[in-house]
N, C-alpha and C positions, 0 to 999 in steps of 0.2 A: 320253265318246262323244271317242276322238282317235285318229286315224289315226297308224299306225308312223312312215311314211316320214315325216310331217307334224309328229309329235313330235320327232323326232331333228333335224329343222331348226330347229323353234322351239328346243330346246336351244341348239343351236349359234349362232343368232341373240342369243339371251337370254345365255349365258355371254360370247359378245364388247361387246353393250351395259355388261352387268355390268364388264367389265375397263374399259371407257372412264370408266365413274360414278365407278370404285375409282381410277382412274388420274388426274382430276381431283381427289378427293376428297383423296387423298394431298398432290398438290401444294398444295391450298390450306391443308393442316395443316401444312405445313413453312415453316419459316423458314429462307430464301436460298435459291439457285441448286440447291448441290447436294442438300440437304437437303428440298427439293422434288421432285429427280429419285427420290432415293431414293424417300423416300416416296411418290411416282406409281409408280412399278413395285411396291413392296407392296400398294398399294393396290389393283391392277389386277390381283394374284396372287390378294389375300385374297379381294376381293369375287368376282371368276370362281369360285373355288372355293368359296364360299358357295351362288351362283348355282346350279353345278355339283350339288351334293351335294342341294341344297332341289329342283332338277329332278329328280334321279335318283330322289328317295323320293316326289316328287307321286303320288297315285294320280290315278285317270279322276274328274273330277267334282271336282277340287278345284283352289283357285288353290294356287301354291309357299306354302311352311311363312312361318308368321307370322314367326318371327326372321330369315326372309332377308330380309323385304320389309322390317321394321324397319331392318335393314342398308343397305338396298338407299335407303331413305328419309334415312336420318344420310348415307351418301355423297352425296346430290345435296342435304344443309342446308350442307355445308363451302362448298364454292365461292361460295353467295349470303351466306354467315355474313361470309366473306372480303371481298366487295364491298361488304357491307353496313360494314363497319369501315374500308374505305378512303374511304366517304361520311361518315365521323364518327360512326359509331353504335358506342356502349360495350357491355359485356359484357349490362348491364341491357337496355338498347334492344333488343341483338341479341335476346338469347334470349327477351323478351316478345313481340318480334316473330316469331320462328323459331314457338316455341310456338303463339302467334294461328292462324298460315298452316296448323300441322299440325292447329290443332282444326277452323277452318273446311273442311278436305278431309274430317274427317271427316262433316260434314255432319249429327250427330245433336245436337242444342239440346246436351244434356249435353257432350259434346265441344266445341263452341265454346265452352263457358262453361270447362270446365275447361284449354284449351290456353293461352290468355295468362298461367296463375294459374302451369302448371308452369314455363311458359315463364320466367314473373318470377322464381320460386325458382333455378331454373339459373343465370339471368342471376345475382341477389344472389349466387350461389355464384361464379360467373364474375370478378364484379368482385374477390372479396375474395383470391383465387388467383391474379388475372391472367392469365385463361385469352385465349386469341386470339379475335376474334372466329367464327371458323371455328370452332374448339373448342369455344365458347359455342350457336352453334347447332346443331350437332350433337350435343352433350349434352341440351339442350334438345330437339331431335327424338324421338331416343332415350328418352328418359325419358320423353315425354308419353305416345308410343304403348306404351313397356311398362308405365306405368300405366294406361292406359287399355282396354289387351288384358286387364288383369286385374279392371277393373271389367264392363265391357261384353262380355260374352262370346258374343252371338250375334253370326254374320259380318252385315258388312254388305255384301259380297257374293258371291258362290260362282263359280264355275267349272259353266256348263251342259256345256260342248262346245268342241272346239280343233281349226280346221279340218275342218270337215265339211261334205258338200254342204247347200245352204240345203233342198234337197227330206227333209231328217233334219230339219228344225226347223221345221214348218207353222203354227206358232203365231210364227214371228219373221217380220217384213216385210225382205227383202232387200237393200232398195233403198237408197244409203249417197249421199252430196253428193260430187261428184270434184272439186270446188275448195274453197274455204277461204269459200264464199257459198251458201247454200241459195237462200233468196230465192222469189218469188210466179211465176220461170219455170222452177222447181225442173221438173215436170211436162214442158213443152215438153223440157228436155235431157235427160232421161229417156231419151221418145220416140226420140229421135237415137240411143241405144244400143241401145235394145230391137227398135226397128220399130214396123210397126201404123202407124194414122194418129193422130194428135195432134188432139184438139178442146179449144180452149181456151172456156171457162164453157160446159160442153156446157148450152143450154136446160132438159132437161126429164132429170137424172140427180139418182140419190141415193146417197148414201155406202153403202147396199146396195143389191144387185139387187134382192132377194125378201124379206121378213120369214120368210117360211117356213122359208129355210135355217137361222135360231136355234132350230129348235124343239128341246125337250133336256125331261128331266124336272121343270126349274122353267120351262119357260116353252112356253106355247102361245097361238104365233101368234092366233088365233081369234079371243081374248081379248084380245088388245090393240086399244084404241079404233081407230077407223078412220081419225080425225084424225092420230094417232102414227102409226100405218103409211105413211101417206101421206107424212109428212114424212119419215121417213127412206129412203122408197122414189123420194122426187119429193124433194129437200131444196133443189136451187136455184128450187123455186118460192115460198120463202118468206125472209125478212129475219129480221136476229138483231140486238137490241138488249142489250146486256151489261151487267153489275153487279159489278166485282169487291170482293170482300170479305178482304182478308189481314189474316192476322195481325200484331198491331204488333210481335212481337218477329222476324218473318221479315223484316218490309220492307225494313231496314238491310242486310244481305245480298241481297236480291234488286234492290235499287237498285243495287248496284255490281257484280252479276252482269249485269243487263239493258246497264248504260253498258260493258261491259268484253265481257262474249261474246252476248249475246242479241241484238242491235242490229246490231252487225258481223257476225255471222250470219246474220242475217234467217232467224232460228229463235227459238218459243216467246217472244215478246215479248210476255208478256202487259200489259194497261193495269195502271197504279198504282192510280190511284183514279179516282173518278167522271168527273172533268172529263177523265181522259186517254178514257173509255169514250165521250164525250160528242163527240169527232169521229168515233165512227160504226164502222161492221163492214161492210165489202165481204164479201161470200160467194161464192165460186164452185168450181164443179168441174171442173176440168179431167179428159178423159178420155184412154185409149190403147186402141187397139184391138187383140185379140190379132192378132198378123202372121198365122196362117195360119185367122184363122177372124174377118172382120170386121165378122161380126155379133154379135160378144162383146167384153166391154167388160174390160179383162184389167188396168186401173189406173185408179183411182178417186182423185185426188188434190184433195184439198179442202181450199181455200186461202181462208184470213181475213188480210185486211189492215185497216187502216187506211181511211175513206171518204176521207179527206181529201187523203193524198200514195201511197196504197198501200204503204204502209210495212208490211211483214210481220208477223200477229199468230203465226199458225203456219202449218208446211206437213205435212199429214197425209195420209200414202196408206193407205185404209180397203181393206181384206181382207177375207172370212170365209171361215170353212173348220169340215167337221166332224170330231168325233174319237170314239175308242169306247174310247177308254183307261178302263180299267176294266171293260169289259162295258156301259158305255152310252152312247149314241151322245148327244151333244150338239152344238149351235153354238156358235160363238165369235166376236168381232169383233177382230181383231189390226187395230192402229193403229200405223203406223210413220212416228218424225218424223225424216226423215235428217239425218245431222251429216256433218262431214266423214271420209270414209273409213267410214263406219259410221252404224247404224240407231239410234234407241231404241224400242222396240217396247213398247206396252200392249197385252197381250190381256185380254179384257173377257168376264165368262159373261154372259149374258143370265139374268133372270129376271122373272115377273110383279109387277107393283106393283098394290095394290089400288087398283079403281076402270079398270082397261082401261090403266093406267101400266107403263112399260118401263123398269126397271135394269138398264146394265150394268157389272159392277164387275169390280174386281181383286183386292179382299176377299172371298175366296172360296174354298173347300177343295177344289174339283174340279181336276182337272189342266189344267196349264198356263196357268189366269189367272195374270197376274204381271206383272213388267214385268223387260225386258231389255234389255242394252246389247251390242251386235255391232258386230266390226271385220269388213269385206269386204276379202277379200287382193285386191289388185288383178288380178291375174294368175290365180289359180287361182278367184274368185267362191266361196272357201269363207268359210264363217261361224267365229268364236270370239267365243264367247256367254257375259255373263256374267248369272246372275240378279240382281235388284234387290229384294229380299227386303221393306227399311223403306221403301221406296216404296208408295204407294197412292191408289186413286181410286174415284169411284164417278158415273156420271152419272143422273141422275134424270128422267125425262121423264112427263109427267104433263098432265092438264086443270085446269085450278083450277076454283074453284064459280062462275065467272062463262064459265065454258068458253073460257079464251083458253088456248092453249097454251104450257106451263111448262117451264126444264131448270134444275135442280142439280147443278152438278160440283165436288163436292167432292173436296178432295187432303188426304192426309197424310203425314208423315214420320213413322215410327217411333214410329204411334200419336198422333202429336201431329198436330192440325188447323193446315194451314199456308194455305190459301186457299179460297173458295167463288166460284164465277161462275155469277151467277145472269144466266140466259137469258130475254126476254120474245119469242118466236116467231109469227109471223104469216104469213098469206100474203102476198105482193105485189097490189100495187093489181089489175095485171090477170090474177091467178089468182085473183080473189074472184069 
């Protein structure tokens, strides 16, 4: 779904951006001032033309053609390669680093491993042929992306919608961070924009207003254990202890992500190990009432932070909605994790668990269950949204044999397990 006027604006903006990238790449690949200027002009024209053709042939619900994306990534690699050369990196080192970076951006574990191998092979060729670092980096990225496209044919992302009203995507939470930091005060800042009464740490609020709103073919709320229902509808009456269990192959990449992105951003800063978790978890729900209906909570932000210094772990906006796509009505939980100028949404389908438990999962064939990355236009509030099929999660809440409330929250990347969070959930002392 794409609006005609919005689509034209996207094509023009994209062509201008492509021309800038092409100019920078051409200048980086040129030797000397005159050659650099000539190559910059050629690069600008060439990459703008590539982008224009790709956008013109782009179908609804698709991202631009793969060949155009490969050309753009190669162009981005050229100036970075030139900088690496000035820092003393030779062709082999530059090629390996470029391939490794391209592989890491692919996220798929097989791509992460393939990237540096392809980069090293291209770098070895570049060393023998005396290629410039800019050319070596470009060749490594283009070579890796071409080979990985041949080996891994299922898409990592797909364009779901471009510049549409948020109401057209009810399974996407359209609240973005308007600065470079999310943090524990996000809901307060959101209230200043939306209006309505803001309450920090609502004393009796749940991540859902009423579990009955999730009823559907796979869940009869009447069959859910009353203690689990109470937790969902009165979450702030409980404390949570967390135990993370990372897959060893994921942890090095996560440590880098955490240092460079999660902590500065104040979002998705999951504990690394049990020592980290022993700092304790402080959990609260901030709310915003509807501006035209003070009795209705319009926004529920579940904020989890480390108990010792209030450093953010997660900031998630929880919503529920009902949908009858395919002729069967069912409820969903959508959790939006705000990021700068956008939101990453997990839309989870509920199903009953034997023994009165409740499972929320994106690993479901029902419509809308999945993960979505959205850009929110700051002027129009329209959404451009990508579906991210390679990511999956499942939250399993149950009563164990000793009558204790537990939860297992598992995550997968392209079918491979990456993380499991084990929660021990118990009423606060004054709620027992």
